[in-house]
Each structure stands twice: as structure tokens, then as C-alpha cells.
C-alpha positions as CSV (number, residue, x, y, z in Angstrom):
1,X,14.1,85.8,47.0
2,X,15.6,83.6,49.7
3,X,19.2,82.4,49.7
4,X,19.3,79.2,47.7
5,X,20.7,77.3,50.8
6,X,18.3,78.8,53.4
7,X,16.0,76.1,54.8
8,X,14.4,78.5,57.3
9,X,13.9,81.1,54.5
10,X,11.9,78.5,52.6
11,X,10.0,77.6,55.7
12,X,9.2,81.2,56.4
13,X,8.0,81.8,52.9
14,X,5.9,78.6,53.0
15,X,4.3,79.8,56.3
16,X,3.6,83.2,54.9
17,X,1.5,81.9,52.1
18,X,-2.3,82.2,52.5
19,X,-3.5,78.7,53.6
20,X,-6.2,78.2,50.9
21,X,-5.2,77.9,47.3
22,X,-1.4,77.9,47.6
23,X,-0.8,74.1,48.1
24,X,1.7,73.6,45.3
25,X,3.8,76.6,46.2
26,X,3.8,75.6,49.9
27,X,4.7,72.1,49.0
28,X,7.6,73.3,46.8
29,X,9.0,75.5,49.5
30,X,8.7,72.9,52.2
31,X,10.3,70.2,49.9
32,X,13.2,72.6,49.4
33,X,13.5,73.3,53.1
34,X,13.4,69.5,53.9
35,X,16.1,68.8,51.3
36,X,18.4,71.4,53.1
37,X,17.6,70.4,56.7
38,X,15.9,67.0,56.7
39,X,16.1,66.6,60.5
40,X,14.9,70.1,61.6
41,X,11.8,69.8,63.9
42,X,10.1,73.0,62.7
43,X,10.4,72.0,59.0
44,X,9.2,68.4,59.7
45,X,6.2,69.6,61.7
46,X,5.1,72.2,59.3
47,X,5.5,69.9,56.3
48,X,3.5,67.2,58.2
49,X,0.8,69.6,59.0
50,X,0.6,70.9,55.4
51,X,0.4,67.3,54.1
52,X,-2.3,66.4,56.6
53,X,-4.4,69.5,55.7
54,X,-4.5,68.5,52.0
55,X,-5.5,64.9,52.6
56,X,-2.0,63.4,52.5
57,X,-2.1,62.2,56.1
58,X,-0.3,58.9,55.4
59,X,2.7,60.9,54.1
60,X,2.7,63.2,57.1
61,X,3.0,60.4,59.7
62,X,6.7,59.6,59.2
63,X,7.6,63.3,59.5
64,X,5.7,63.6,62.8
65,X,7.3,60.3,64.0
66,X,10.8,61.7,63.3
67,X,10.1,64.6,65.7
68,X,8.3,62.4,68.3
69,X,11.4,60.2,68.6
70,X,13.5,63.3,69.5
71,X,11.2,65.2,71.9
72,X,7.7,65.3,73.3
73,X,5.1,66.9,71.0
74,X,3.3,70.1,72.0
75,X,-0.4,69.7,72.4
76,X,-1.0,71.2,68.9
77,X,1.5,68.8,67.3
78,X,-0.1,65.9,69.1
79,X,-3.5,66.9,67.8
80,X,-2.3,67.0,64.2
81,X,-0.5,63.7,64.6
82,X,-3.7,62.2,66.0
83,X,-5.7,63.5,63.1
84,X,-3.2,62.0,60.6
85,X,-3.3,58.6,62.3
86,X,-7.1,58.7,62.3
87,X,-7.3,59.8,58.7
88,X,-4.9,57.0,57.7
89,X,-6.8,54.3,59.6
90,X,-3.9,53.5,61.9
91,X,-6.2,52.8,64.8
92,X,-3.8,50.9,67.2
93,X,-1.3,53.7,66.9
94,X,-4.1,56.3,67.2
95,X,-5.2,54.7,70.5
96,X,-1.7,54.9,71.9
97,X,-1.1,58.5,70.7
98,X,-4.4,59.8,72.1
99,X,-3.7,58.2,75.5
100,X,-0.1,59.6,75.5
101,X,-1.5,63.0,74.6
102,X,-4.2,62.9,77.2
103,X,-1.6,62.0,79.9
104,X,0.7,64.9,79.0
105,X,-2.1,67.4,78.3
106,X,-5.2,66.3,80.3
107,X,-7.0,69.6,80.1
108,X,-6.1,70.7,76.6
109,X,-9.2,71.4,74.5
110,X,-8.1,69.9,71.1
111,X,-6.9,66.7,72.8
112,X,-10.0,66.3,74.9
113,X,-12.3,66.9,72.0
114,X,-10.3,64.5,69.9
115,X,-10.9,61.9,72.6
116,X,-14.6,62.6,72.6
117,X,-14.8,62.5,68.8
118,X,-12.9,59.3,68.6
119,X,-15.2,57.6,71.1
120,X,-18.3,59.1,69.5
121,X,-17.4,58.1,65.9
122,X,-16.1,54.7,67.0
123,X,-19.3,53.9,68.8
124,X,-17.5,53.5,72.1
125,X,-20.3,54.5,74.4
126,X,-18.5,53.3,77.5
127,X,-15.3,55.3,76.6
128,X,-17.4,58.4,75.9
129,X,-19.2,58.0,79.3
130,X,-15.8,57.7,81.1
131,X,-14.4,60.8,79.4
132,X,-17.5,62.8,80.1
133,X,-17.7,61.6,83.7
134,X,-14.1,62.7,84.4
135,X,-14.9,66.4,84.9
136,X,-11.4,67.1,86.2
137,X,-10.1,66.5,82.7
138,X,-12.6,68.9,81.0
139,X,-11.0,71.9,79.3
140,X,-12.6,75.3,80.2
141,X,-15.8,76.1,78.3
142,X,-17.2,72.6,78.1
143,X,-21.0,72.8,78.5
144,X,-22.2,71.4,81.8
145,X,-25.9,70.8,80.8
146,X,-26.5,67.2,80.0
147,X,-28.7,68.1,77.0
148,X,-25.6,69.6,75.4
149,X,-24.2,66.1,75.2
150,X,-27.4,64.3,74.0
151,X,-26.3,64.4,70.4
152,X,-22.9,62.8,71.2
153,X,-24.6,60.0,73.0
154,X,-27.0,59.5,70.1
155,X,-24.2,59.6,67.6
156,X,-22.1,57.0,69.5
157,X,-25.1,54.8,69.8
158,X,-26.0,55.0,66.1
159,X,-22.4,54.4,65.0
160,X,-22.2,51.4,67.4
161,X,-25.3,50.0,65.8
162,X,-23.9,50.6,62.3
163,X,-20.7,48.7,63.1
164,X,-22.8,45.6,63.1
165,X,-24.1,46.4,59.6
166,X,-20.8,47.9,58.5
167,X,-22.5,51.0,57.3
168,X,-21.1,54.0,59.3
169,X,-21.9,56.7,56.7
170,X,-25.5,55.6,56.7
171,X,-25.7,55.9,60.5
172,X,-24.2,59.4,60.3
173,X,-26.6,60.4,57.6
174,X,-29.5,59.0,59.5
175,X,-28.4,60.9,62.6
176,X,-27.8,64.2,60.8
177,X,-31.2,64.1,59.1
178,X,-33.0,63.5,62.4
179,X,-34.5,66.2,64.5
180,X,-32.2,65.5,67.4
181,X,-29.3,66.6,65.3
182,X,-30.4,70.2,65.0
183,X,-28.3,71.3,67.9
184,X,-25.2,69.4,66.7
185,X,-25.2,70.8,63.2
186,X,-24.1,74.1,64.5
187,X,-21.4,72.5,66.8
188,X,-20.1,69.6,64.7
189,X,-19.0,70.2,61.2
190,X,-17.9,66.7,60.4
191,X,-21.3,65.0,60.6
192,X,-22.8,67.8,58.6
193,X,-20.1,67.5,55.9
194,X,-20.4,63.8,55.8
195,X,-24.1,64.0,55.3
196,X,-23.9,66.5,52.5
197,X,-21.3,64.5,50.4
């Protein structure tokens, strides 16, 4: 049992819970921690991440923003903030955040792949081309072979076409059921999940 006034004890117990299946208990502990130390960076970030991971991205954004006003994000914090903005449909803020993150962490894998994913799913073929052309910004381990990127180009093209018809999920499903998607299914869980739902 933690001391009833120990925000960091509550935070530690929330962090120690297995990630899957303990959402209510984690939420209770983080809520108690926040009530005791509402301005503590670590508590705000962990609570924001926990909210984002259970589909409550809109609620996580003010917590991330409180930290961002006080100090620069780490690359991981930026990535979670970017995902929350994306999930919440706050695209203007997303664009600003992803550019800020890329300027601070130009070779960080999560940030780079978030930029690629955003360009791909938004159908921004020109942005995708610029990101892929700037090999100095590539994180280590990015495949060099052009064929490894063919599915991203096809996805961006299909999404761009679907913006005209306002049917993004149809484009994703068309893409994922095509033979050119066989390589991407093993590398991109999001299109595969979208197709199966």
C-alpha cells in the first residue's frame, strides 16, 4: 500500500501494472497521482500516454501540452503527442508538431516513420517523395531498395484518389486486398487492421 499522499507511489504502481487488461486500475492510480501533483511532468506524460493508448486521445492532449509549455519533449513524448493529435483529427496542430519534432530529432525512427505514415495516409505524394529523397534524415535500418517503398507510394496514390471520393477506408481496403500489398501486410499493421474491421 502506498502512502495516501504519495503521487510518485501511485505513479510507480500504475507503471508496474501489466499494460493489457488493467486500464481501470491504471486510470485510478494516475488520477490519484494527478490530484496530488497536477503539474508533475512524469505524471502528466504517463497519464497522457495511458489515455492515448485506450482511445482517449482528445483527453490526453491537454496533459501533453502542459508539459510542452514547460520543456521540450523527448522523441518518445513527441511521438505519443503526434499520435494523439492525429487520432483526434487536429491536423493543423499535428502538422506543426511533426515539423517541430523532425527539426529536433531528424533521425529518430518513430518521428521519421510518423512523417512517412502521415504523408502516406494523407495522400501527400509530394511530401512522401521529399521525405524519402532526404536520405540524411533516414534513421538506421531503413531499407534502401526502391521496391521496399512501392507499397507506400501505392497507398499514398490510392488515398489521394479516395480524397476526391471521400472514401478513405475503401481505398485502404482496396489497397490491402490487392496483390501489391502482400509485402506491406507484414510491415504495416494499420492498413491490415483497417481492412479486417
